N, C-alpha and C positions, 0 to 999 in steps of 0.2 A: 210084093208079098206083105210088106209092112202096111201099105195103104189099104190093102184088101182086109187085113185083120182090123185095122182102125175103123173102117166103115162097118164091119161086122158087129163090133161091140158098141158102136155109136148109134146104130139105127134105133129110132124111137117108135116106129109103128108096131114092132113086135119085140117081145122079150128075147134077147139073143141067147143062143146056145152057149152056156158058160162051163160046159163039162171039162174044157181044157184049161180053165183058169186055175192057177195054183192057189190053194187055200192052205196056209200054214197050220191052221187049227186042226187039220186032218192028219198031220204028221206027228210022230212020236216026239215028245218034248226033248229038246237038246239045249239044256241050260248052260249058262256061262259058268266057267270054273273060277272066275275072278272073285275075290272077297276083300274089297277095300273098305273104306269108310262109307257111310251112307250119306246121301246128298239130298238136300231139300227138293222135293218134287219128283224124286226118282226112287224106284225100288232098288234094293241092294243088287249087285251084279249077279249073285247066285240065283236070283229069281228071273233074270232075263232069259228069253228064249231066242236063240241065235240060229240063223239059217244061212246057207249059201246055195246059190243056184248053179249047179255044176256045169250047165252048158253056157253059162255067162261068167267066166272067170273074173273075180273082183266084185261081183254083185252080192251084197250082204243085206240081210233084213234082220232087225232085232224087234221082237215083240215083248210086251209086258215090262218095259223099262220105266214108263211114266206112271206115277200114281194118279188117281182121279184129281186130286188137288193140283198136282203138277200140270195136268192137261188143262185144267181151268186157267191156271196162271198164264200159260203160253197162248191160249185162245184170247184172253183178256189183253195181254201185251200186244198181240197182233192186230187187235181191233181198236183199242183205245190209244195206244202209244206209238207204235211203229209207223203208222201212216203220217204222223205229224212231222213238220220240218225239224231237221234238215233233210229228212227222207224225201224221195221223189216218187210220185205215183202216177198212174195213168190219168188221174183226175186233172193233173196240171195241163194237159193238152185238150181237155174237154170243154173249155170255156164255161166252167161252173162258177157260181157266185163265190166271192172271196171267203165268206165264213165257212163254206163247205170245204174249200181248199185248205184252209188253215186248221180246221178241226172237223174232219168228216164224221167221226163217231159222235162227237158232241152234237153236231147239227142233226144227225140222224135221230138221236134220242129226243131232241127238242121239237122235232117236226110232228105236228098234230094231224096233218093230212095224210091219210093212209096211202093214197096213190103216189103222192110226192115222196113219202118216206120210202116206198118200195123202189122208186127210181133212184133215190140217193143210195140205197142199200146195194143194189146190183151194179151201180156205176163203178164201184171200187173193184178192180180186177187184179192189180198188182202194185206193190210198193218196193222200193229198193233201199238197202242200207249199206253203209260203208262206201266202197267203190260202186258208183252208179252205172249200170250197163246202159250204153247208148244203143237204143233199138234200131236207129237208122244206120249208124256206121258199124254196129256190132263190135265195138271196141270199148275198152275202159280207158279213162284218161285221168291224169293227176289233177286236172282242172275240175273234175267231177267226182269228188269224194268227200265224205264227212266221217265223223267219229263213229266207230262201230259199237253197238250196244254191248256193254261188258257182261251182262248176264247171258246173252246168246253166245258170246265168244267163249265164256267159261263152260257152258253146256257142251259146245262142240269140242273143246279141249278135253273135257272129261271122257267123251265117247272116243275121241281119237287116241288118247292114251290107253284106254281099255282095249282098243283094237290093234294097237301097235303102230299107229301113224304118229310117231312121236314128234315129227317136225311140222305138223299141220298148224297153220295160223288162219283164223277166220278173218277175211278181209272184205268179202262182199256177200250180200244175201238178197234174194228175191223172194218176196212173200206173195203167193198166188191165192186169190180168193175165188172159190168155185161154188156158185149156187148149183143146186141139183139141176142136171140137164146141160151144163156147160162142159166144154172139153179143152184139151190142150193138144194141138197137132204135133206130129212127129218132128223132132229136131235133135240136134246135137249141141252140147255145151263146149265150144271150142274157142271162145273169145279170150279166155284167160291165158296169160303168158306161161303160167305154171299149169301144165295139163297132166302132171304126174300126181299131184296132190288129189286126195279123194274129194268127192262131193257128198255132203250130208243133207239128207232130206227128211223132214219131220212132218208127219201127217196128224191132223187133228180134226175132229168133227165127223161128218158123214164119210162113208166108204167110197173107194174108187177102184177101177180096174186100171192097172198100170201096165203098159207095154214096153218091153225092152227088146231091141233087135240087135243088129250088127252094125258094121261101119257103112253099110249101104242099105238103101230101101228095098233092095231085092231079096234080102234075107228074111226068113220067117221069124217073127218075133215071138216071145214068150209072154203070156198074160199072167198077171199076179194080182191078187186082192190086196189092197192096202187099207188098213183100218185105223181108227183113231189111236194115237200113241205109238204107231209103228215108226221105226227109224230105218230108212233105206240108205245104203252107202254104195256109191258107184266109184270103184277104184280099178286100178290096173287096166285090163282090156275093156271092161264095162264103162270106164270113164268117158270114152268118146263114142259110145254107141248111140244109135237112134233110140229115142224113148218118147212116150206120149201118154196122155190120159184121155182115152176115148169115152169114158163113162164115169159119172159121179152118181151114186145111188144112196138111198136111205139105208142107214146102218141097222143091223139086227139088234144091236145093243147100244147103250149110251154109257160107256165107261167113264166119261167125264162127270156123270151124275151119280157115281157109286162111291161117295166120299168116305163112307165108313166101312168099306169092304176091302181095304188094302192093308198091306203090312205096315206101310209107313205111318198112316194116320192112326192105326190101332196102337202102335208101339212108340210113337212119338220120339223116334230116334234121329230124326233128320238134323243135319248140320248145314248151316248156310255157308258152304264153301264156294258157292258159285255166284255171289253178289246179286242174288235175286232182290227184287223190290219186296221186302218183307211185309210192308203195309198192304200192298196189293195181294200178296200171297195169302195173308190172313183174310182180306176182304172177300176173296172168291169163295170162301166157305160160307159166307152169309147168303142165304137163299134169296133174300130181297135184292141184295147187290148183284147177284148173279142173273137175275131175270132177263135183262136186255141182252146179255151175252148168250144166254141159253136160247133166247128167241132167235137170234141170228144163226147160231150153229145148228138149230133144229132142221134147217134145210140147206146147209152149206158145208163146204170143206175148206180148211185152211192148210196150205202147204208152205213150210219154211225151208228153203234150200240154201245152203251156205257153202261157199267155195273159197279157195285161196287163189288170188289173182297173180301175185308176183312170185318169182323164184325166191328161195330162201336167201336171206341176207340183204335183200333190197329194202327200200324204204317201207316202213310199216306205218299204217295209219293209227291214230290214237284211239283209245277206247273211251266210252262215256258210260256213266252210270244209268 
């Protein structure tokens, strides 16, 4: 049933029937009741729209938590900074030239040949942070880990505390880069020793259809629209369920380009409690600086998913700025 649904939404010859895809914008608003301090790049909690999917216990979706400037910041971090060493990416196994391996984004911007630039752009499909997942053995190893970005760790800590996951620690992240037309096949995330901690997933850029099923491929999955700025949390029973991205499509709106239409930018109340790179945070407001990032995200989606690898109390990896 899962594979049948995946093929239905993936097909490119015809526009698939999407009447069964959950669109949270069609539901009555259910805003968070939290009211803490306001954080750089995020709307205050009382503006968040929070949903749970009843037939998938533990699956949560938060909409309207990121400001436009906040979305730009995480897009820029994911493109300019996170793919660089000591991170590991799929480029490492593709026999690309050394300059591209060491600074994929910089080489992309310096490439004057349109065709070569396009090949460099779509070559990047994933990069890993912290504990680096071994795609061959499907395990994490102490021999393969590096410092975890402190800004991303603090972002996850903020959401985990707001949702009651008080013991969550960010230890590994996989950033997926999806040009429109690409997919992610059905799988489960079960390599972590700690399978009780939630998995946090942040979407930026173009929209996607996300499938969440059960513990076997025989169960009928639920299809959900994910838009830029959405936060999806897989916890409890949903944590080990099959999930996939059968379709990435052009978004109806570009919330990352609505800089002066949000509470945070208008009221200038943000406090940098989460160790953001404030230089980059200010730079992304500059439209000239933003041009290459906007060009990339115009036909692509970025997904940052973060998980805890080890049980509480075991060795923690250091953070980096």
